[in-house]
N, C-alpha and C positions, 0 to 999 in steps of 0.2 A: 499872527498879524505883524507885518513889518512896522518897526518904529522909525522915527525920523533918522535915527542913527544907522539902522540896518537896511533902510529902503534902497540906498545905492547898490549894496551887495545883492539884494533881492532882484533888482532890475537886471544886473549883470548875469545872474544865474538863470533868470527866466528868459532873457533875451540876449543870447550870445552874440547876435549881430551888432549889439550896441557896444562895440569894442573901442569907443572913444571916451576917454575920461571926461572930456569937456561936454560931451553929449549927455552923459549920466548926470553930471552936475547941473546942466541946464534943465533937464527933465525934472529933477527933484525940486528945482527952484520954481518952475513954471506950472507943474502939474500937481496932482494929489492922488493919494491912495484911498480907496473907499470900498467897503464891503457891502454887497447887496444880497438880500435874501433870495431864495428860489422864487421864480415867477415875477421878478421885477422887470418892468417894461423900460428898457433903455432907450429905444427908438421906435417910432411909429411912422409908417408911410405918410409922406407929406409934412412931417414935423421938422422943426429946425434942428440941425445937427450942432450940438453945443460942445461936444467933446469927442475925442478919439479914444476908444477903449482898448487898453493893452491888458490882456488877461494874465494875472499872476497865479490864480488858482480858480478852479471851478470851470464852468463852460457856459456858452451863450448859443442859443438857437437863432438862426437867421432865416427869415422867410419873406416871400413877396405876396402881394395881393393883386388880383386882376381887377378889371373895371367893375365887376359885380361883387367884389369883396371876398371872393374865394381865395383861400390862402394855400400856398404851396411851399413846402420845405426846401431850402437851398443848401445850407451847410451849418456845421457847428464851428464855433471859435473856441480853441482849447488854450491851455497855458502856453505862453511863448508866442501867441499869435494875436493879430488884430483883424478888423473887418475891412477887407479891400473895398467893398462898396461904400463904406463910410469914408475911407480915404479918398475915393473918387469924388464923392459928394463935396468933401471939404476942398479939394483942389479946384473944383468947378464952381464952388460957392452955391451949390444947389441944396434943396431940401432932401430929407431922407427918402430913399427909394425902397427901403426894407423895414421890416419889423425885427427887433432884436430883444429877446427875453432870456434872462438867466435861467438855466436848467437846474441849478443847485446853488447853495450858498457860494458866492463867488467874490474873490478879491480882485479888483481892477485898479489899474493905474489910469487916471483920466488926464489926457492932455487937451487943453482948450483948442477947439477946432480952428480958431483964427490964427493959431501959431504954426500951422502946417507948412506954410511957405517959408517961414523963418527957419524951421527945422531942416527943410530941404536945402535951403540956400547955405546954411552954416555947416551942416554935418553930413559928410559923405556916407557915414554909417547909417544914418536915417534914410538917405536916398536908396541905398542898397536894400535895406529892410523893406521899404515901401515897394520897390520894384519886385522883390522876391514875393511879397504878399500878393501883388497883382498876378504874378505868374502862377503861383500856387492855387489861388482861387479861380483863375481862368480854367485851369485843368479840372478843378473840382466841379465848377459850373458846367463845363463841357460834358463831364460824366453824368451830371444830373440831367442835362438836356438829352443825352443819348439814352438814358434810362427811361425818360418819359416817352420818347419817340419810338424807341426800338425794343425795350424790354417789356416782357409780360409783367403784370402787376405782382405776381408772386415773387419775381426776382427783385422788383423794386422794394417790396416789403422786407425781403431778407436784407437787402442793403441798408434800408432805413433802420431796422432793428440793430444790426451790427454797428452802424455808425453811432447810434444813440448809446449803445452799451460801451463803445470805445470812448465817447465823449464823457460819459459819467463814470467810467472805469468800474463798471459793475455789470454782472449778467442778470441782475434782478431789477427790472424796470417797473416803476410805478407809473403806469400810463393806461388810459382808457382806449377802447377800440374806436370811440368817436374821435379822440384826439389824433390817433394814427390816421384815420380816414380823412380828417381835415388836412393834415400835413401832406398826405399823398393825393389829395383832391379826388378821393374815391368814396364810394358809398360804404356806410358802416356795415351793411349786410354782407358785402363782398369781403371786407376785411375780416369780419367774424368767421366767415366760411374758410378763408385761407389760414387763419390762425388755428382753427380746428383741424385742418389738414396737417399743418406743421406739428400740432400736438399729437395727432394719431401716428405720425412718422417718428415721434420721439425727439424732434428737434427742439421742442420747448414745452413748458408747462404753463398753463394759463389759469388764473383765478381772477375774481372780480377786481379790476384795476391793477393787476400785477401780471407781468410776463417774466418768467424765468427761462433764460436761454441756455440750452445744453450745447447744441451745435447747429449752425446754419451754413457751414462751409460745404 
């Protein structure tokens, strides 16, 4: 865990884009580092955005809800990244449009949301970081949209499992079939059938609440 003395160096290492010393100094003075347990709810659709999360370690799952409360997975936020949709809400002064939940014990640097315009005005390095975050997430959301519209569910499931394994940096996922079905907005029965097919092909091994991935490429 970073100490007040080591936090500036931790920010530099985690966020190479922050190449302005005065930006690092300002962030340390205005924000705070905090550790969250797995499953911590950071944001909820319709809630007030109080801070911008910068991930130092761990990962965050971001999802949306439709009008009927059905959830669909959007993307993971990994170390060295932030949430573009949270940035957008802060710039516009809007409430949260996403749900954000930690997937594992995660160390985050929290910048108060009301400071986003000051950061943008004062520090070119922050501007570049924000624009790059928007561009990266746009591409990722476009891929998600394409997968929902054009890909078969088995391909979406493969992509989902690989993304989750990459976010958690493990091929052993502790996750239920119902959770996968909720994230992909599919029925649990279909997900169960596809996982069984993958298992029969030697792609993975499934036990109650655990999926061990061998190869989905």
